[in-house]
Structures are given as structure tokens and as C-alpha cells.
C-alpha positions as a LaTeX table, in Angstrom:
\begin{tabular}{lrrr}
\hline
Residue & $x$ (\AA) & $y$ (\AA) & $z$ (\AA) \\
\hline
Met1 & 49.75 & 75.95 & 145.56 \\
Thr2 & 50.28 & 76.66 & 149.14 \\
Pro3 & 51.25 & 80.03 & 150.56 \\
Glu4 & 54.63 & 78.49 & 151.13 \\
Thr5 & 55.27 & 77.66 & 147.49 \\
Glu6 & 58.27 & 79.96 & 145.84 \\
Ser7 & 57.11 & 82.52 & 143.84 \\
Ala8 & 57.68 & 82.28 & 139.80 \\
Leu9 & 60.17 & 85.16 & 140.14 \\
Glu10 & 62.02 & 83.30 & 143.14 \\
Leu11 & 62.08 & 80.11 & 140.91 \\
Ala12 & 63.35 & 81.94 & 137.93 \\
Glu13 & 66.19 & 83.63 & 139.94 \\
Ser14 & 67.08 & 80.15 & 141.36 \\
Phe15 & 67.11 & 78.85 & 137.58 \\
Ser16 & 69.15 & 81.73 & 136.03 \\
Lys17 & 72.56 & 80.26 & 135.63 \\
Asp18 & 70.79 & 77.10 & 134.02 \\
Thr19 & 68.73 & 79.46 & 131.83 \\
Ile20 & 72.08 & 81.37 & 130.48 \\
Glu21 & 73.77 & 78.02 & 130.09 \\
Trp22 & 70.86 & 76.58 & 127.89 \\
Arg23 & 70.84 & 79.85 & 125.66 \\
Arg24 & 74.51 & 79.77 & 125.05 \\
His25 & 74.56 & 76.35 & 124.14 \\
Leu26 & 71.59 & 76.63 & 121.85 \\
His27 & 73.22 & 79.73 & 120.52 \\
Ser28 & 76.30 & 77.61 & 119.47 \\
Ile29 & 74.36 & 74.80 & 117.42 \\
Pro30 & 72.11 & 76.91 & 115.00 \\
Glu31 & 70.27 & 74.72 & 112.61 \\
Ile32 & 68.63 & 75.65 & 109.39 \\
Ala33 & 64.53 & 75.77 & 109.07 \\
Phe34 & 63.14 & 72.05 & 109.12 \\
Lys35 & 66.68 & 70.67 & 109.96 \\
Glu36 & 66.98 & 71.43 & 113.74 \\
Glu37 & 67.56 & 67.83 & 114.88 \\
Lys38 & 70.26 & 68.67 & 117.61 \\
Thr39 & 68.24 & 71.79 & 118.68 \\
Ala40 & 65.10 & 69.46 & 119.03 \\
Asp41 & 66.97 & 66.82 & 120.85 \\
Tyr42 & 68.45 & 69.41 & 123.49 \\
Val43 & 65.06 & 70.92 & 124.12 \\
Ala44 & 63.08 & 67.81 & 124.45 \\
Gly45 & 65.52 & 66.21 & 126.78 \\
Leu46 & 65.26 & 69.05 & 129.12 \\
Leu47 & 61.55 & 69.10 & 128.95 \\
Gln48 & 61.42 & 65.66 & 129.59 \\
Gln49 & 63.54 & 66.02 & 132.62 \\
Phe50 & 60.96 & 68.67 & 133.88 \\
Gly51 & 58.39 & 66.01 & 133.92 \\
Tyr52 & 56.70 & 66.89 & 130.37 \\
Gln53 & 55.29 & 64.19 & 128.12 \\
Ile54 & 56.92 & 64.45 & 124.80 \\
Lys55 & 56.02 & 64.32 & 121.05 \\
Arg56 & 58.56 & 64.61 & 118.52 \\
Gly57 & 58.79 & 65.03 & 114.73 \\
Leu58 & 55.75 & 67.28 & 114.15 \\
Ala59 & 56.15 & 69.26 & 111.20 \\
Gly60 & 59.53 & 67.43 & 110.74 \\
Thr61 & 61.39 & 68.53 & 113.91 \\
Gly62 & 58.93 & 70.12 & 115.99 \\
Val63 & 58.57 & 69.17 & 119.51 \\
Val64 & 55.47 & 69.33 & 122.02 \\
Ala65 & 55.50 & 68.85 & 125.69 \\
Asp66 & 52.61 & 68.41 & 127.99 \\
Leu67 & 51.98 & 68.66 & 131.64 \\
Gly68 & 48.94 & 67.83 & 133.56 \\
Ser69 & 45.66 & 66.24 & 132.95 \\
Ile70 & 43.24 & 68.66 & 134.40 \\
Gly71 & 41.85 & 72.13 & 133.25 \\
Pro72 & 42.23 & 74.23 & 130.15 \\
Ile73 & 45.44 & 73.99 & 128.05 \\
Ile74 & 47.56 & 76.91 & 128.08 \\
Ala75 & 50.46 & 77.07 & 125.69 \\
Leu76 & 53.90 & 78.75 & 125.27 \\
Arg77 & 55.59 & 78.86 & 121.74 \\
Ala78 & 59.18 & 79.28 & 121.20 \\
Glu79 & 61.10 & 78.80 & 117.56 \\
Leu80 & 63.62 & 76.21 & 116.92 \\
Asp81 & 65.54 & 77.41 & 113.90 \\
Gly82 & 68.57 & 79.58 & 113.28 \\
Ile83 & 69.27 & 81.37 & 109.97 \\
Ala84 & 71.86 & 81.22 & 107.07 \\
Ile85 & 74.02 & 84.26 & 108.34 \\
Ala86 & 77.47 & 83.82 & 109.41 \\
Glu87 & 78.20 & 84.87 & 112.93 \\
Thr88 & 80.79 & 87.60 & 113.53 \\
Thr89 & 80.85 & 88.21 & 117.35 \\
Gln90 & 83.67 & 85.89 & 118.32 \\
Thr91 & 81.94 & 85.23 & 121.61 \\
Pro92 & 83.07 & 81.84 & 123.72 \\
Tyr93 & 79.56 & 80.73 & 122.93 \\
Ser94 & 79.31 & 81.78 & 119.22 \\
Ser95 & 77.91 & 79.62 & 116.36 \\
Arg96 & 79.91 & 76.32 & 115.68 \\
Glu97 & 78.13 & 75.89 & 112.61 \\
Ser98 & 79.82 & 77.63 & 109.42 \\
Gly99 & 77.49 & 79.98 & 107.79 \\
Leu100 & 74.72 & 79.57 & 110.45 \\
Ser101 & 73.75 & 81.74 & 113.38 \\
His102 & 71.12 & 82.51 & 115.76 \\
Ala103 & 71.06 & 86.12 & 114.36 \\
Cys104 & 67.31 & 85.82 & 114.88 \\
Gly105 & 67.50 & 85.57 & 118.70 \\
His106 & 65.44 & 82.14 & 118.97 \\
Asp107 & 68.00 & 80.85 & 121.25 \\
Val108 & 67.25 & 83.28 & 123.74 \\
Asn109 & 63.32 & 83.02 & 123.10 \\
Met110 & 64.05 & 78.97 & 123.65 \\
Ala111 & 65.72 & 79.41 & 126.87 \\
Cys112 & 63.13 & 81.78 & 128.31 \\
Val113 & 60.24 & 79.32 & 127.39 \\
Leu114 & 62.10 & 76.37 & 128.89 \\
Thr115 & 62.65 & 78.26 & 132.09 \\
Ala116 & 58.92 & 79.16 & 132.20 \\
Ala117 & 58.15 & 75.35 & 131.70 \\
Arg118 & 60.43 & 74.47 & 134.65 \\
Ile119 & 58.92 & 77.21 & 136.78 \\
Leu120 & 55.33 & 75.69 & 135.86 \\
Ala121 & 56.42 & 72.23 & 136.59 \\
Glu122 & 57.38 & 73.43 & 140.18 \\
Leu123 & 54.39 & 75.37 & 140.79 \\
Lys124 & 51.72 & 72.96 & 139.35 \\
Pro125 & 48.94 & 75.50 & 138.33 \\
Glu126 & 45.44 & 74.41 & 137.91 \\
Cys127 & 45.59 & 74.04 & 134.49 \\
Arg128 & 47.43 & 71.84 & 131.57 \\
Ile129 & 50.54 & 73.20 & 130.06 \\
Arg130 & 51.67 & 72.86 & 126.47 \\
Ile131 & 55.15 & 74.08 & 125.31 \\
Ile132 & 55.38 & 74.35 & 121.47 \\
Met133 & 58.84 & 74.29 & 119.98 \\
Gln134 & 58.38 & 75.28 & 116.54 \\
Pro135 & 60.62 & 74.65 & 113.54 \\
Ala136 & 60.91 & 77.08 & 110.75 \\
Ser137 & 59.54 & 80.49 & 111.69 \\
Glu138 & 61.89 & 82.16 & 109.62 \\
Ile139 & 61.63 & 80.31 & 106.11 \\
Ser140 & 58.54 & 78.47 & 104.64 \\
Ser141 & 58.87 & 75.02 & 103.14 \\
Asp142 & 60.16 & 74.92 & 99.60 \\
Glu143 & 57.28 & 72.38 & 98.75 \\
Ser144 & 54.46 & 73.70 & 100.56 \\
Met145 & 55.27 & 77.45 & 101.14 \\
Lys146 & 53.99 & 76.94 & 104.66 \\
Ser147 & 55.71 & 78.30 & 107.48 \\
Gly148 & 56.41 & 76.10 & 110.53 \\
Ala149 & 53.70 & 77.59 & 112.35 \\
Glu150 & 51.24 & 76.64 & 109.88 \\
Lys151 & 52.83 & 73.10 & 109.61 \\
Met152 & 52.56 & 72.49 & 113.36 \\
Ile153 & 49.02 & 73.67 & 113.41 \\
Glu154 & 48.21 & 71.03 & 110.82 \\
Glu155 & 49.53 & 68.42 & 112.91 \\
Gly156 & 46.83 & 69.41 & 115.61 \\
Val157 & 49.10 & 71.35 & 118.35 \\
Leu158 & 46.40 & 73.74 & 118.90 \\
Glu159 & 43.98 & 71.26 & 119.75 \\
Gly160 & 42.37 & 72.00 & 123.21 \\
Val161 & 44.32 & 75.04 & 123.77 \\
Gly162 & 42.45 & 78.13 & 125.43 \\
Ala163 & 45.40 & 80.66 & 124.98 \\
Ile164 & 48.96 & 80.88 & 123.86 \\
Leu165 & 51.79 & 83.14 & 124.96 \\
Gly166 & 54.92 & 84.08 & 122.97 \\
Ile167 & 57.97 & 85.94 & 123.66 \\
His168 & 60.77 & 87.38 & 121.43 \\
Val169 & 63.89 & 88.86 & 122.55 \\
Asp170 & 64.21 & 92.52 & 121.49 \\
Ser171 & 67.84 & 93.99 & 121.42 \\
Thr172 & 66.46 & 97.59 & 121.28 \\
Leu173 & 64.81 & 97.34 & 124.65 \\
Arg174 & 66.74 & 97.83 & 127.94 \\
Ser175 & 67.87 & 94.65 & 129.13 \\
Gly176 & 65.50 & 93.42 & 132.22 \\
Thr177 & 62.34 & 95.12 & 130.66 \\
Ile178 & 59.25 & 93.71 & 128.97 \\
Gly179 & 57.51 & 95.45 & 126.18 \\
Ile180 & 53.81 & 94.42 & 125.70 \\
Ile181 & 50.94 & 95.86 & 123.27 \\
Lys182 & 48.24 & 96.82 & 125.79 \\
Glu183 & 45.47 & 97.45 & 123.37 \\
Pro184 & 44.08 & 94.76 & 120.99 \\
Leu185 & 44.86 & 95.36 & 117.37 \\
Gln186 & 43.38 & 94.10 & 114.08 \\
Val187 & 46.44 & 93.68 & 111.63 \\
Arg188 & 46.97 & 92.01 & 108.37 \\
Ser189 & 50.02 & 90.29 & 107.19 \\
Glu190 & 51.75 & 89.90 & 104.02 \\
Asn191 & 55.24 & 87.91 & 103.11 \\
Phe192 & 57.46 & 89.29 & 100.54 \\
Arg193 & 60.39 & 87.79 & 98.62 \\
Ile194 & 62.91 & 89.76 & 96.59 \\
Thr195 & 65.09 & 87.99 & 94.10 \\
Leu196 & 68.48 & 89.99 & 93.25 \\
Glu197 & 70.49 & 89.34 & 90.28 \\
Ala198 & 73.53 & 91.46 & 89.71 \\
Ser199 & 75.17 & 91.34 & 86.19 \\
Lys200 & 78.29 & 89.31 & 85.86 \\
Lys201 & 79.50 & 92.23 & 83.41 \\
Ala202 & 79.88 & 94.38 & 86.41 \\
Pro203 & 83.08 & 93.68 & 88.47 \\
Gly204 & 82.48 & 93.56 & 92.11 \\
Ala205 & 78.98 & 93.89 & 92.10 \\
Lys206 & 77.52 & 91.35 & 94.28 \\
Ala207 & 73.85 & 90.45 & 94.97 \\
Met208 & 74.32 & 90.04 & 98.79 \\
Val209 & 75.90 & 93.75 & 99.05 \\
Ile210 & 72.99 & 95.13 & 96.95 \\
Gly211 & 70.38 & 93.31 & 99.12 \\
Ala212 & 72.14 & 94.84 & 102.35 \\
Ala213 & 72.09 & 98.32 & 100.61 \\
Leu214 & 68.39 & 97.66 & 100.08 \\
Ile215 & 67.57 & 97.01 & 103.60 \\
Ser216 & 69.44 & 100.27 & 104.51 \\
Arg217 & 67.38 & 102.14 & 101.90 \\
Ile218 & 64.16 & 100.75 & 103.36 \\
Asp219 & 64.97 & 101.29 & 106.93 \\
Glu220 & 66.00 & 105.07 & 106.11 \\
Ala221 & 62.76 & 105.66 & 104.37 \\
Leu222 & 60.85 & 104.07 & 107.28 \\
Ser223 & 62.79 & 106.40 & 109.62 \\
Lys224 & 61.33 & 109.58 & 108.14 \\
Gly225 & 58.16 & 108.77 & 109.74 \\
Glu226 & 55.54 & 108.46 & 107.00 \\
Leu227 & 54.82 & 104.94 & 107.72 \\
Asp228 & 55.32 & 102.89 & 111.06 \\
Lys229 & 58.86 & 102.00 & 111.11 \\
Asn230 & 57.98 & 98.42 & 112.27 \\
Cys231 & 55.49 & 97.65 & 109.45 \\
Ile232 & 58.20 & 95.81 & 107.56 \\
Ser233 & 60.46 & 92.99 & 109.07 \\
Phe234 & 63.41 & 91.43 & 107.35 \\
Glu235 & 63.78 & 87.80 & 107.66 \\
Ser236 & 66.83 & 86.63 & 105.78 \\
Leu237 & 69.05 & 87.61 & 103.07 \\
Val238 & 70.61 & 84.54 & 101.63 \\
Ala239 & 73.35 & 83.89 & 98.60 \\
Glu240 & 71.67 & 81.72 & 95.94 \\
Asp241 & 75.03 & 80.89 & 94.40 \\
Leu242 & 78.64 & 80.75 & 95.39 \\
Ser243 & 79.41 & 83.74 & 93.12 \\
Glu244 & 76.84 & 86.10 & 95.07 \\
Asn245 & 75.56 & 86.98 & 91.81 \\
Thr246 & 72.07 & 86.10 & 92.93 \\
Ala247 & 70.48 & 86.57 & 96.16 \\
Thr248 & 66.95 & 86.44 & 98.02 \\
Leu249 & 65.80 & 88.84 & 100.37 \\
Ala250 & 62.72 & 87.66 & 102.48 \\
Gly251 & 60.60 & 89.40 & 104.91 \\
Ser252 & 57.11 & 90.19 & 106.06 \\
Leu253 & 54.97 & 93.38 & 106.40 \\
Glu254 & 52.00 & 94.24 & 108.71 \\
Tyr255 & 49.11 & 96.80 & 107.84 \\
Lys256 & 45.71 & 97.89 & 108.89 \\
Ser257 & 44.24 & 98.74 & 105.71 \\
Arg258 & 44.64 & 98.34 & 101.92 \\
Asp259 & 45.99 & 101.89 & 101.60 \\
Met260 & 48.73 & 101.22 & 103.96 \\
Phe261 & 49.76 & 98.05 & 102.01 \\
Ser262 & 50.01 & 100.03 & 98.72 \\
Ala263 & 52.15 & 102.56 & 100.49 \\
Ile264 & 54.33 & 99.90 & 101.93 \\
Arg265 & 54.46 & 98.25 & 98.62 \\
Ala266 & 55.46 & 101.32 & 96.90 \\
Leu267 & 58.22 & 102.15 & 99.23 \\
Ile268 & 59.69 & 98.64 & 98.64 \\
Gln269 & 59.31 & 98.92 & 94.96 \\
Ser270 & 61.16 & 102.52 & 94.83 \\
Ala271 & 63.77 & 101.11 & 97.01 \\
Cys272 & 64.35 & 98.23 & 94.71 \\
Lys273 & 64.57 & 100.34 & 91.60 \\
Ser274 & 66.91 & 103.04 & 93.28 \\
Ser275 & 69.28 & 100.14 & 94.50 \\
Ser276 & 69.40 & 98.51 & 91.31 \\
Glu277 & 70.02 & 101.80 & 89.21 \\
Ser278 & 72.67 & 103.04 & 91.85 \\
Ala279 & 76.10 & 103.69 & 90.70 \\
Gly280 & 77.68 & 101.08 & 92.94 \\
Ala281 & 75.23 & 98.34 & 92.21 \\
Gly282 & 76.34 & 97.98 & 88.27 \\
Asp283 & 73.54 & 96.33 & 86.24 \\
Cys284 & 71.20 & 94.40 & 88.63 \\
Arg285 & 67.58 & 93.21 & 88.15 \\
Tyr286 & 65.05 & 92.47 & 90.75 \\
Asp287 & 61.71 & 90.53 & 91.20 \\
Leu288 & 59.30 & 91.28 & 94.09 \\
Glu289 & 56.87 & 88.84 & 95.08 \\
Phe290 & 53.95 & 89.22 & 97.79 \\
Glu291 & 52.45 & 86.40 & 99.50 \\
Gln292 & 49.21 & 87.26 & 101.25 \\
Gly293 & 49.15 & 86.31 & 104.96 \\
Gly294 & 46.21 & 86.32 & 107.37 \\
Ser295 & 44.33 & 88.40 & 109.84 \\
Thr296 & 45.86 & 88.90 & 113.32 \\
Ser297 & 44.17 & 89.90 & 116.49 \\
Leu298 & 45.73 & 90.13 & 119.99 \\
Asp299 & 43.00 & 89.21 & 122.64 \\
Ser300 & 42.46 & 91.83 & 125.34 \\
Arg301 & 41.98 & 89.73 & 128.13 \\
Val302 & 45.23 & 87.48 & 127.55 \\
Val303 & 47.19 & 90.81 & 126.78 \\
Asn304 & 45.88 & 92.29 & 130.11 \\
Arg305 & 46.94 & 89.06 & 132.17 \\
Leu306 & 50.26 & 89.33 & 130.44 \\
Tyr307 & 50.73 & 92.97 & 130.99 \\
Glu308 & 49.70 & 92.43 & 134.73 \\
Ala309 & 52.30 & 89.54 & 135.14 \\
Gly310 & 54.92 & 91.83 & 133.90 \\
Leu311 & 54.15 & 94.66 & 136.63 \\
Lys312 & 53.82 & 92.01 & 139.18 \\
Val313 & 57.26 & 90.57 & 138.34 \\
Leu314 & 59.27 & 93.72 & 137.18 \\
Gly315 & 57.49 & 96.69 & 138.61 \\
Glu316 & 55.90 & 99.36 & 136.67 \\
Asp317 & 59.24 & 101.08 & 135.59 \\
Arg318 & 60.38 & 97.93 & 133.67 \\
Val319 & 57.23 & 97.37 & 131.68 \\
Glu320 & 56.36 & 99.24 & 128.78 \\
Ala321 & 52.97 & 99.24 & 126.79 \\
Leu322 & 53.83 & 99.12 & 123.12 \\
Lys323 & 51.93 & 100.52 & 120.23 \\
Arg324 & 53.90 & 98.37 & 117.85 \\
Lys325 & 53.82 & 94.89 & 116.90 \\
Thr326 & 54.82 & 92.19 & 119.36 \\
Trp327 & 54.78 & 89.17 & 117.21 \\
Ser328 & 57.68 & 88.09 & 115.02 \\
Glu329 & 57.92 & 85.98 & 111.86 \\
Asp330 & 54.74 & 83.78 & 112.15 \\
Phe331 & 53.38 & 83.94 & 115.53 \\
Ser332 & 50.28 & 85.75 & 113.86 \\
Val333 & 49.53 & 82.12 & 112.51 \\
Tyr334 & 48.73 & 81.20 & 116.00 \\
Ser335 & 47.02 & 84.54 & 117.19 \\
Gly336 & 44.74 & 84.53 & 114.10 \\
Arg337 & 43.33 & 81.30 & 115.69 \\
Leu338 & 42.76 & 81.63 & 119.22 \\
Pro339 & 43.23 & 84.16 & 122.04 \\
Ala340 & 47.10 & 85.14 & 122.24 \\
Ala341 & 49.54 & 87.68 & 123.37 \\
Met342 & 53.34 & 88.09 & 123.14 \\
Ala343 & 55.87 & 90.17 & 124.82 \\
Leu344 & 59.19 & 91.64 & 123.68 \\
Met345 & 62.02 & 90.81 & 126.31 \\
Gly346 & 64.61 & 93.51 & 126.60 \\
Gly347 & 68.16 & 92.30 & 125.62 \\
Gln348 & 69.95 & 95.48 & 124.91 \\
Leu349 & 73.72 & 95.19 & 125.33 \\
Pro350 & 76.22 & 98.11 & 125.92 \\
Gly351 & 77.62 & 99.84 & 123.19 \\
Pro352 & 76.53 & 99.97 & 119.55 \\
Pro353 & 73.07 & 98.54 & 118.65 \\
Arg354 & 73.21 & 94.91 & 117.91 \\
Val355 & 70.75 & 94.32 & 114.92 \\
His356 & 68.86 & 91.58 & 114.24 \\
His357 & 69.62 & 89.39 & 111.21 \\
Thr358 & 72.87 & 90.42 & 111.15 \\
Gly359 & 76.18 & 88.53 & 111.65 \\
Gly360 & 76.99 & 90.87 & 114.80 \\
Phe361 & 73.80 & 90.06 & 116.62 \\
Asp362 & 73.94 & 89.36 & 120.23 \\
Ala363 & 71.65 & 89.81 & 123.34 \\
Asp364 & 72.30 & 90.31 & 126.90 \\
Asp365 & 71.17 & 86.96 & 128.56 \\
Ser366 & 71.70 & 87.85 & 132.20 \\
Gln367 & 68.13 & 88.88 & 132.55 \\
Ile368 & 66.28 & 86.73 & 130.44 \\
His369 & 65.14 & 84.59 & 133.29 \\
Leu370 & 62.73 & 87.52 & 134.17 \\
Gly371 & 60.80 & 87.03 & 130.98 \\
Ala372 & 60.23 & 83.35 & 132.01 \\
Ala373 & 58.85 & 84.40 & 135.23 \\
Val374 & 56.51 & 86.78 & 133.57 \\
Leu375 & 55.37 & 84.11 & 131.18 \\
Ala376 & 54.89 & 81.57 & 134.14 \\
Glu377 & 52.93 & 84.51 & 136.06 \\
Ala378 & 50.65 & 85.14 & 133.14 \\
Val379 & 49.82 & 81.34 & 133.02 \\
Leu380 & 49.00 & 81.27 & 136.69 \\
Ser381 & 46.69 & 84.31 & 136.18 \\
Leu382 & 45.01 & 82.79 & 133.09 \\
Ala383 & 44.48 & 79.48 & 134.73 \\
Glu384 & 42.30 & 81.30 & 137.38 \\
Asp385 & 40.43 & 82.94 & 134.55 \\
Phe386 & 39.41 & 79.65 & 133.11 \\
Glu387 & 38.25 & 78.45 & 136.55 \\
Glu388 & 35.70 & 81.32 & 136.84 \\
\hline
\end{tabular}
């Protein structure tokens, strides 16, 4: 790079209108896990325009894009999939797919990573760039019970990668801010699945309604402060039949000790029991299953570079050092295998909170280009580290 080269922030600002356009288009075409064909076509086409070499069809619909031929590989990851939740926002860019939406926020994540990829293509850092657009971060494959991240890794997407960065929109953080875990953590993960079956003998009892009530009970219990309120993440609540007598609630939890896992499990079991016995639920049975995940670590060097990039781009008043998790869904699959860090990008809208994984979820996209600038700046810094 030369002194005359535009900065990552300047480029991000010049691309901001495109970033919003990409996000809103992606928001309107959500697709379910492992079936993200239109989404993959769209992101692959843009990355090819930026000058990246494209590989398609990894883990079914995954896209990998590479830029450069010299130096270490630094990867950026985003998720392709939407979720089986009907959107209720009525925005001009709301979902055109019945029963599906980007209530997870992956449309924002993709637009941010696409913009970072475009910035890096302009700046040409002294490293190779790999963009990983991963399918199915929300739901595991029915056949193998493996997430999209696991399947992408089996396809070799991490070969030669020295570090990986991710970003996820957070509707609870002020728009235009970034949240990053500053200190390295050791965390174990576990997936859970709750199958709810409402009795057909109880008129009006719907498993989906009971599932929503169950989420509220768990959130209420966590708000009392006995456990970290972010130790449990809900990923999907899906009706298994048209009558909604059966539904599945899937999620994940993260813990630092077996005692903490036991406490979380007891909380979920108690909430399930009380929900199934509540007066409004009629007769409801539940089946709770756990699937052990892996160990997750955040690399202090990579975390520091991401944090410093945030300070450089946004300034101290808009960067928060978080003490809660900064990965979502299965990013921990990557961070358990190589140096990694992840940022939460503020997307809070005025008015009532927009809750992830609900039909009314939306995020402020006017500032998401700033997240792209932070990612690009972090890559530039990491490239210099690898040169030393």
C-alpha cells in the first residue's frame, strides 16, 4: 500500500449504499439450511466481481473465495442461512419467502463481510484473503447431525489459514458500535433439542405457543442473575406438523465447568416441567436431548488486533470490551481449531427491542459498513504480524 491509498474506513463509507442494498436484497430471499442456492449465487457473483477466485458447492451450497497468492491466509466468515420463522416487519425489503426470514441477522453479517472483502480487494494487503460463506449455521444436517461449519472444515476450507475473523449483528448494541471480548476465554459448548408434544385432547393447546412460553420462562430465570444470561442461545422453534401439536426448540449453551453445565441443564429441565404443567398448556410432553460440542478458545493476539482495529476505525467511545460470548451458532467450531476472534456489530433500532429469532426482528443497516471497515483493518494488522 502507498500513503495515497484510501483507508479502510474511507472505502467502507464510499461503499455504504451498496452495503445496504446487498443486505436488503439478501434479507428478502432467505433460504433454509443447506438449500441456500439463490443466496450463494448472489454472494458468489459479487465476490467474483471483486476479483476473487470462487469455489462453489462446498458442504452443499457453501462458497469460498480466495484473493492473492503470496503470504499467509486470513479468513473472514459469514453465514448463508435463514430460518423457518415468518417475518412480520412489513418493511419494503421483508422476506419474499413464505415462512422463512433472516430473523437470525445473517443477511447483515453477509453484507458486512462482502464489504470487507471489497475493501481488501482494493487495498491489496500483504497476505492472502479467504472469504468463507457457510451454509447451515442454525440447523445441523439431518443425515449426519453436523453443522455447516463442520462440513465446511471437512471440505478443507481451513487448510493454510492462519487466523479467522467473524462478525455478527447484535440488536441489543447501539448502532455504529462494536463489541469484542478482550480477554481470551476457554469455553465448552453443547447443543440441545427440546421436542414438545401438546395433547390433542386440550383444545387450543399448541406446541409452538408452549415453546415460546418456554423461551420466556428460561429468559426470565436467567434474568435473575444466578447464571450468565448469555449462556443459553435459542436457534430455532419449528412446528413439526401443520396442526402445531408437535414442535422442536433447538439451541446451544456454553459453560466453563461441569458444575455450570449441570446448573444450566437443571434450569432448562425445570422450565420444561413447569411449562408442560402450566394451566394454559393443557397436557404437554417434552423430550430434552443434549449433544456435546467442543472446546472453544479465543486467541489473545487475534482478539487484540480486532479490538485495536475497532479503536482505530470507531474511536474508544464506540468499542466495548465484552465479557460475554462473541460467537454465534457454530463459530466455535472454527475457533476451536485455529486462532480466531469475533465481533458483535451494533444494530439497535429505535423503539422496542428487536429480538433475534422472532418474526419482528430487524436491524439498523445504516452503519454496518463500519463493521466491514473494522474487519478489513484487523486483517491489515494481522498481515503485518505474520510478516514479523
